[in-house]
C-alpha positions as CSV (number, residue, x, y, z in Angstrom):
1,M,153.2,142.3,46.7
2,T,149.8,143.8,45.9
3,T,147.1,141.3,44.8
4,R,145.2,142.8,42.0
5,I,141.5,141.7,42.3
6,G,138.6,141.6,39.9
7,V,135.1,141.2,41.4
8,T,132.0,139.8,39.7
9,G,128.4,140.2,41.0
10,A,129.6,143.5,42.3
11,T,126.3,145.0,43.4
12,G,125.0,141.8,45.0
13,R,125.0,141.1,48.8
14,M,128.4,139.4,48.7
15,G,129.9,141.4,45.9
16,R,129.6,144.6,47.9
17,E,131.1,143.0,50.9
18,V,134.1,141.7,48.9
19,I,134.8,145.1,47.4
20,A,134.7,146.7,50.9
21,A,137.0,144.0,52.4
22,A,139.5,144.2,49.6
23,T,139.7,148.0,49.4
24,G,140.3,148.0,53.2
25,R,143.5,146.0,52.9
26,A,146.9,147.5,52.1
27,D,148.0,144.4,50.2
28,C,145.0,144.4,47.8
29,E,143.7,146.6,44.9
30,V,140.4,146.2,43.2
31,V,141.2,146.8,39.6
32,F,137.7,146.2,38.3
33,A,134.2,145.2,39.4
34,V,131.4,144.0,37.1
35,N,127.7,143.5,37.3
36,R,125.1,142.5,34.7
37,E,123.4,145.9,34.8
38,P,125.8,148.4,36.6
39,D,123.7,151.5,36.0
40,G,126.6,153.9,36.8
41,E,126.8,152.7,40.4
42,T,129.9,152.8,42.6
43,V,130.7,150.5,45.6
44,A,133.3,151.6,48.1
45,G,134.6,154.1,45.6
46,I,134.9,151.5,42.8
47,E,133.0,152.1,39.5
48,I,130.9,149.1,38.6
49,E,131.3,148.1,34.9
50,P,129.2,145.9,32.6
51,A,129.7,142.2,32.9
52,A,129.7,142.0,29.1
53,E,133.1,143.6,29.2
54,F,134.6,141.0,31.6
55,D,136.8,139.4,29.0
56,S,138.4,142.6,27.9
57,L,138.8,143.8,31.5
58,L,140.9,140.7,32.2
59,V,143.3,141.8,29.5
60,D,143.3,145.5,30.0
61,R,143.4,145.6,33.9
62,E,145.6,142.5,34.4
63,P,144.1,141.2,37.7
64,T,146.0,138.6,39.6
65,V,142.7,136.9,40.7
66,V,139.0,137.2,40.3
67,I,136.6,136.7,43.2
68,D,133.1,135.5,42.2
69,F,129.8,135.4,44.1
70,T,127.2,135.2,41.3
71,G,125.2,132.2,40.0
72,P,126.2,128.8,38.9
73,E,126.0,129.4,35.1
74,S,127.8,132.8,35.2
75,A,130.4,131.5,37.6
76,A,131.3,128.7,35.3
77,D,131.6,131.1,32.4
78,Y,133.7,133.5,34.4
79,A,136.0,130.6,35.4
80,L,136.6,129.5,31.8
81,A,137.3,133.1,30.7
82,C,139.8,133.4,33.5
83,A,141.4,130.2,32.4
84,D,141.8,131.6,28.9
85,A,143.4,134.8,30.3
86,G,145.6,133.0,32.9
87,V,144.0,134.7,35.9
88,A,143.4,132.8,39.1
89,F,139.8,132.3,40.2
90,V,138.1,132.2,43.6
91,T,134.4,131.5,43.9
92,G,131.9,131.1,46.7
93,T,129.0,130.4,44.4
94,T,126.9,127.3,45.2
95,G,124.1,125.4,43.5
96,F,126.2,124.1,40.6
97,D,124.9,121.2,38.5
98,D,127.3,118.5,37.3
99,D,128.2,120.3,34.0
100,E,128.8,123.7,35.6
101,F,131.0,122.2,38.4
102,E,132.9,120.3,35.8
103,A,133.6,123.6,34.0
104,L,135.2,124.9,37.2
105,Q,137.4,121.9,37.5
106,D,138.3,122.1,33.8
107,A,139.5,125.7,34.4
108,S,141.8,124.5,37.2
109,E,143.9,122.6,34.6
110,D,145.2,126.0,33.4
111,I,144.9,128.3,36.4
112,A,144.7,128.1,40.2
113,A,141.0,127.8,41.0
114,L,139.4,127.7,44.5
115,H,135.8,126.9,45.3
116,A,134.4,127.0,48.8
117,P,130.7,127.0,49.8
118,N,131.7,129.0,52.9
119,F,134.7,131.3,53.6
120,A,134.1,131.6,57.4
121,R,137.1,130.2,59.4
122,G,134.6,129.0,62.0
123,V,132.8,126.9,59.4
124,Q,136.1,125.3,58.4
125,A,136.7,124.4,62.0
126,L,133.2,122.9,62.2
127,V,133.9,120.8,59.1
128,N,137.1,119.6,60.8
129,V,135.4,118.5,64.0
130,V,132.1,117.1,62.8
131,G,133.8,114.0,61.3
132,E,135.5,113.3,64.6
133,A,132.2,113.7,66.5
134,V,130.5,111.2,64.2
135,R,133.3,108.7,64.5
136,N,133.2,108.9,68.3
137,L,129.4,108.6,68.4
138,Q,128.7,105.7,66.1
139,G,125.0,104.7,66.0
140,Y,123.8,108.1,67.2
141,D,121.0,109.8,65.2
142,V,122.2,112.8,63.2
143,E,120.1,115.8,62.0
144,L,121.3,118.9,60.3
145,V,119.3,122.2,60.3
146,E,120.4,125.2,58.2
147,T,118.8,128.6,58.2
148,H,119.4,131.4,55.6
149,H,117.7,134.6,54.4
150,N,114.6,134.4,52.3
151,A,116.4,135.2,49.0
152,K,118.8,132.3,49.1
153,R,118.2,130.1,46.0
154,D,119.7,126.7,46.7
155,A,118.7,124.3,49.4
156,P,120.3,122.7,51.3
157,S,123.0,125.3,51.3
158,G,126.4,124.5,49.9
159,T,127.8,124.6,53.4
160,A,125.2,122.1,54.6
161,N,126.1,119.8,51.7
162,R,129.8,120.0,52.6
163,L,129.0,119.1,56.3
164,L,126.8,116.2,55.1
165,E,129.7,114.9,53.0
166,E,131.9,114.9,56.1
167,I,129.2,113.2,58.2
168,E,128.7,110.5,55.6
169,A,132.4,109.9,55.2
170,N,132.7,109.1,58.9
171,G,129.6,107.2,59.7
172,E,127.3,104.4,58.5
173,F,124.6,106.4,56.7
174,T,122.6,105.3,53.7
175,E,120.3,108.2,52.8
176,R,119.4,111.8,53.5
177,T,115.8,112.6,54.5
178,H,114.8,116.2,53.6
179,G,112.1,117.3,56.0
180,R,109.4,115.2,57.5
181,E,105.7,115.0,56.8
182,G,102.8,112.8,57.9
183,E,103.8,109.4,59.4
184,A,107.6,109.5,59.1
185,P,109.3,107.6,61.8
186,R,113.1,107.8,61.7
187,E,114.8,105.0,59.7
188,S,118.1,103.4,60.5
189,G,121.0,105.0,58.6
190,E,119.3,108.2,57.6
191,I,120.5,111.8,58.2
192,G,117.7,114.3,58.6
193,V,118.2,117.5,56.7
194,H,116.1,120.7,57.2
195,A,116.4,124.0,55.3
196,L,114.8,127.1,56.7
197,R,114.5,130.4,54.7
198,A,113.4,133.4,56.7
199,G,114.0,137.2,56.9
200,D,117.6,138.3,56.5
201,V,119.4,135.6,58.4
202,T,123.0,135.6,57.3
203,G,123.6,131.9,57.9
204,E,123.3,129.3,60.6
205,H,124.2,125.6,60.6
206,E,123.5,123.1,63.4
207,I,124.3,119.4,63.6
208,V,122.5,117.4,66.3
209,L,123.8,114.0,67.4
210,A,121.6,112.2,69.8
211,G,121.6,108.7,71.4
212,N,122.5,106.9,74.6
213,H,120.3,109.4,76.6
214,E,122.5,112.3,75.6
215,E,122.7,115.0,72.9
216,V,125.5,116.9,71.3
217,R,124.9,120.0,69.2
218,L,127.5,121.6,67.0
219,T,126.6,125.1,65.8
220,H,128.0,127.8,63.6
221,R,126.2,131.2,63.3
222,A,127.5,134.0,61.1
223,E,126.4,137.4,62.3
224,D,127.7,139.5,59.4
225,R,128.5,138.7,55.7
226,G,131.7,140.5,56.2
227,V,133.2,137.3,57.6
228,F,132.7,135.5,54.3
229,A,134.1,138.4,52.3
230,A,137.2,138.6,54.5
231,G,137.8,134.9,54.0
232,A,137.3,135.2,50.3
233,V,139.9,138.0,50.1
234,D,142.3,135.9,52.3
235,A,141.8,133.1,49.7
236,A,142.5,135.4,46.8
237,V,145.8,136.7,48.3
238,W,146.8,133.1,49.1
239,I,146.0,131.6,45.7
240,A,147.8,134.4,43.8
241,G,151.0,132.5,44.6
242,Q,149.8,129.0,43.7
243,K,150.3,127.0,40.6
244,A,147.4,125.7,38.4
245,G,145.3,123.3,40.3
246,W,142.1,122.7,42.3
247,Y,142.0,124.2,45.9
248,D,139.5,124.7,48.7
249,F,139.4,127.0,51.8
250,A,141.0,124.3,54.0
251,D,144.2,124.8,52.0
252,V,144.2,128.5,52.9
253,I,143.5,127.8,56.6
254,S,146.1,125.1,56.9
255,E,148.8,127.6,55.8
């Protein structure tokens, strides 16, 4: 069965990668791609259409699923429009506030909706192992450093926040310390969090666990955005066969 895909944010960094990844697969078809100001552009042979026509495109082109990498407000709006049209929704957008994230979850009452801060399989593996490392190294100091390109808006990254949630769920931590300045000795129970923004770095996350005269470093480095796009398309193909509900990338990987 061919998965019919709509793409939002089509001329952005990730939108372009998603279109290229989907058009390169025999089991997928990009039936439309939208951007706020398309200006007659095409990406991988797909004409980019105005985002203002999104609702009508859902009806006219009948996508199976929409893949979204835009901004928090627009992603929430797209999700609710998909819920009205009965179209599954996959998003890698991060930086949601509580109301925007709640809108995503509301959409999942009517459609299959999947949110992941990172679609790299290696990151999912890192999420899976970091909790075990923390459990096995109780009392060790933990620091997390993430690095992204200089245009990334949210900090810490969505992936960093997901890793922090896993660390906190498996250890005795009471607070996150974002950066250090002046006299700032380490306090018991804190996790140090550091966000670097420089150049065109695709994405790097490193967790340092130190204590007992030893140090463990867990690192994931993405060398090309194509890895995220490929994962998002994998998620779109998988979610096309799922009932309404809330999913994440771990569900895709586990199957």
